[in-house]
C-alpha positions as CSV (number, residue, x, y, z in Angstrom):
1,M,0.0,0.0,0.0
2,S,1.3,3.4,-0.9
3,D,2.3,5.7,2.0
4,D,1.2,8.8,0.2
5,L,-2.5,8.1,0.4
6,E,-4.6,10.5,2.5
7,L,-6.6,8.3,4.8
8,T,-8.8,9.4,7.7
9,D,-8.1,8.1,11.2
10,R,-11.1,5.9,10.8
11,Q,-9.9,4.4,7.5
12,K,-6.5,3.7,9.2
13,E,-8.4,2.0,12.0
14,V,-10.3,-0.2,9.5
15,L,-7.0,-1.3,7.9
16,G,-5.7,-2.2,11.3
17,Y,-8.4,-4.7,11.8
18,L,-7.8,-6.5,8.5
19,P,-7.9,-9.4,7.7
20,A,-11.4,-9.7,9.0
21,S,-14.9,-10.7,8.0
22,K,-17.4,-7.9,7.5
23,A,-19.2,-9.0,10.7
24,D,-16.0,-9.0,12.7
25,L,-15.0,-5.6,11.3
26,A,-18.4,-4.2,12.1
27,A,-18.2,-5.5,15.7
28,N,-14.7,-4.1,16.2
29,L,-15.8,-0.7,14.9
30,G,-19.1,-0.7,16.7
31,V,-21.1,-0.2,13.5
32,A,-23.5,-2.0,11.3
33,E,-22.2,-4.4,8.7
34,T,-23.4,-2.0,5.9
35,T,-21.3,0.8,7.4
36,A,-18.3,-1.5,7.6
37,K,-18.8,-2.4,4.0
38,G,-19.0,1.3,3.2
39,H,-15.6,1.9,4.8
40,L,-14.1,-0.9,2.8
41,H,-15.5,0.6,-0.5
42,A,-14.3,4.1,0.5
43,L,-10.8,2.6,0.9
44,Q,-11.0,1.0,-2.5
45,D,-12.1,4.3,-4.0
46,K,-8.9,5.9,-2.6
47,G,-6.8,3.3,-4.3
48,V,-6.2,0.9,-1.4
49,D,-6.1,-2.7,-2.7
50,V,-8.6,-4.1,-0.3
51,S,-9.9,-7.5,-1.5
52,Y,-12.3,-10.2,-0.4
53,D,-11.4,-13.9,0.0
54,R,-14.7,-15.7,-0.4
55,D,-13.3,-19.1,0.8
56,A,-11.9,-17.5,4.0
57,N,-14.8,-15.0,4.3
58,Q,-12.3,-12.2,5.0
59,W,-11.4,-8.8,3.7
60,F,-7.7,-8.2,3.5
61,I,-5.0,-5.8,2.1
62,A,-3.8,-7.5,-1.1
63,D,-0.2,-6.2,-0.7
64,E,0.1,-8.2,2.6
65,R,-0.9,-11.5,1.0
66,S,1.4,-11.3,-2.0
67,G,4.6,-11.4,0.1
């Protein structure tokens, strides 16, 4: 992930919980699953390579899985 992205504190918090399922992410953030999904899509819109692994039922930062 590029260090020059301008992320909010909340977006940085979301990234800190990954990898996680949408339900786990929502629980950790204290929000609804739809809100958690919105945070993930906002990160994608900013160019963060956040992906979903259907088999593991987890969202993750792709850069951290390729190493």
